C-alpha positions, 0 to 999 in steps of 0.5 A: 498624574495620580490621585494626589490630594489638593486642599482648597484654602477657602481663606485665599481662594475664591470658591466661585472660581473652583469646581469639583469633579465628582464621580457618582456610583450607585452601589450594588449595580452590576455593571456599575451605573455611575455618572461624572459631574462638575459641581461648583465648590461653593454649593451646599449639600442641598444643592448636591442633592439636586445635582445627583438626582437629575443625572440618576433620574430620580424624582425627589419623591422620598427622603435622603441623607448624607454621610461624610465620616460618621456625620449625618446631613440632611434636613433635620428632624426637630424631634430627633434631639428628644430621641437620642443618638447622633443629630442631623446637621443642616445640609443647607449650611454645609458647603462642599468647600468646607468638607469635600476639599481635597481629591479623594474625598468621599460622601455617601448619598442615600435616597429613598430610605425604604428601597435605600439607593446608596451612592458613593460620591468621590471627589476625583479632580479640583478644577478652576472654573471655565467662564463659558460653561454652565455648572453644574454639568454632567460630562459622562455616565453609563446605563440607565438608573432604576425607576422609583419605588421598584423595591431597591437593588433586588426588586430592580434586578428582578424587574429587569429579569421579568421584562426581559423574559416574555415566559417570566411569571411576572413579565405581564405585571411588570409590562403593565407597571412600567411598559418598557425600560431600556436599561442601556439608555442614558442621555448627557444632553437630557441630563444637562437640559434638566440641570439647566432648568433646575439651576437656571443657569444664565446665558452668557450676555453678548458683548453688545449687551454688556456695553449697553448696560455699561452705558446706562450705568455710567450715564443714567437716563433722566427721565427714568430718574425723574420717574424713579424720584417721583414714585419715591416722593409719592410713597413718602408723602401722605397727601399729594403735593399742590401743583407748583405754579410760576408767579408773575410780577404783580400777580396777586396770590390768594392767601386763606386765613383762619380767624385766629391766624388773622388775629395773630398776624395783626397783633405781632406783625410790623408790616406797613398799615396799608398791607395789614389794613386788608386783614382788618376787614372781617369776612362775612358769615360763612364766607372764606376768609381769603386775602390777596397780596402780591410778592412785593407785599409779602417782601415788604412784610418780611423786610419790616419784620427782620429790621424790627428787634422785637414784636409788638404787643408781646408783654400783653399777649404773653407770646414770646414771638420773634420777628420771623414767627409772624411771617411764618404764619403768613408763608406757611398758610399760603 
């Protein structure tokens, strides 16, 4: 079919439904050491860095950089703007769908700026994502990648030569350093297990679990809702609220009043003297001023206030009271 160009229209295609098939080749190796991976187009270059690390066997112990065209991407150094030259763009803010969005698009990835492991990343295909596949995914590869800190491409092949020849002057030194190394070893299963650990790809939920969650969403558990409401109320209430109790007909309700509250009710309320007369009995010194009323008593007081156009003694006290204000003293103090 060939390498025809296929551009992603990010404005009309959901990049969560698109994957890029990318071939990773470690330059300078003969025969080539390479990997083939499937990566979501919505991934950033920072995530692509993790994708390259796992299949190649790198341990992310060193700095790295991407180059796309002449532009460098990576982790910007805050001081580089004062050093002149081109700036490093933040790899966390760069999505593959915005740059590597055509078949044949390429990027250069350099890992360990000392050993300088240089890779080419080539977009081979743009594919629809499959529902049951845990992306990112390694699908092919060949040969073991060099171990960390072996001295770049020249040091890697020197290591292979020394390990393969017992008579090599560095054979024992290399054996002491790495013990054994199989240049042919490569396990797709091991790579994908590592990728799943890095990206923690969630398992596809079974149909029974989905149905159960849908049922919970459609008809929430009322006990759970009540518990959630109580937690929220407790978070917003500075003091615990008093427990509500049902008041039976004829049951007296204790009402504790300060001296000032008792005086204001006596001066401004229009209730019957039989009701207010109780308030005229001042408590003994050091005794709590607690008065008892039934719901019928309070209802009569409310009715008297509602049917009176203005409060008594308002001119004398200088307080502009309303019929409701006196009762507010009673009800808020209960």
